[in-house]
C-alpha positions in Angstrom: 17.2 5.1 6.7 17.5 5.9 3.0 14.8 8.0 1.3 13.8 5.2 -1.0 13.5 2.6 1.7 11.5 5.1 3.8 9.2 5.8 0.9 8.6 2.1 0.2 8.0 1.5 3.9 5.4 4.3 4.0 3.5 2.6 1.2 3.8 -0.8 2.9 2.4 0.5 6.1 -0.4 2.3 4.3 -1.4 -0.9 2.4 -1.3 -2.9 5.7 -3.6 -0.4 7.4 -6.1 -0.5 4.5 -6.2 -4.3 4.5 -6.7 -4.5 8.2 -9.3 -1.7 8.2 -11.3 -3.6 5.6 -10.7 -6.9 7.4 -8.9 -8.4 4.4 -12.0 -7.9 2.2 -10.5 -5.5 -0.3 -9.3 -6.1 -3.8 -5.9 -5.2 -5.3 -7.6 -2.8 -7.7 -9.3 -1.0 -4.8 -6.0 -0.6 -3.0 -4.4 0.8 -6.2 -7.2 3.3 -6.6 -6.9 4.4 -3.0 -3.2 4.8 -3.2 -3.4 6.6 -6.6 -5.8 9.1 -5.2 -3.7 9.6 -2.2 -0.7 10.2 -4.4 -2.4 12.7 -6.7 -4.2 14.6 -4.0 -1.8 14.5 -1.0 1.5 12.6 -1.4 3.1 13.7 -4.7 6.5 13.4 -3.2 6.3 9.6 -3.0 6.1 7.9 -6.4 5.7 4.4 -4.8 2.0 5.2 -4.2 1.5 4.5 -7.9 4.2 1.8 -8.4 2.2 -1.3 -9.4 5.0 -3.7 -8.6 5.5 -2.3 -5.1 1.7 -2.2 -4.4 1.2 -5.8 -5.6 4.1 -7.1 -3.5 3.0 -5.5 -0.3 -0.7 -6.2 -0.9 0.1 -9.9 -1.1 2.2 -9.7 2.1 -0.5 -7.8 3.9 -3.2 -10.3 2.9 -1.0 -13.2 4.0 -0.3 -11.5 7.4 -4.0 -10.7 7.9 -5.1 -14.3 7.1 -2.5 -15.7 9.5 -3.7 -13.4 12.3 
């Protein structure tokens, strides 16, 4: 798997875990804050943790999946 695809997938999985942990009751802004903090304090090698377009896309998908479950 390519580095970019792997980095994006890592962010996608992180968002999904957060949404499920909070039982779908978490805002997009809260997700952005959590991921931004993770990027600046732990994961500086993955810029997709602060990419708003990627975060918004996968947040919507995670919320849809959670609501369908």
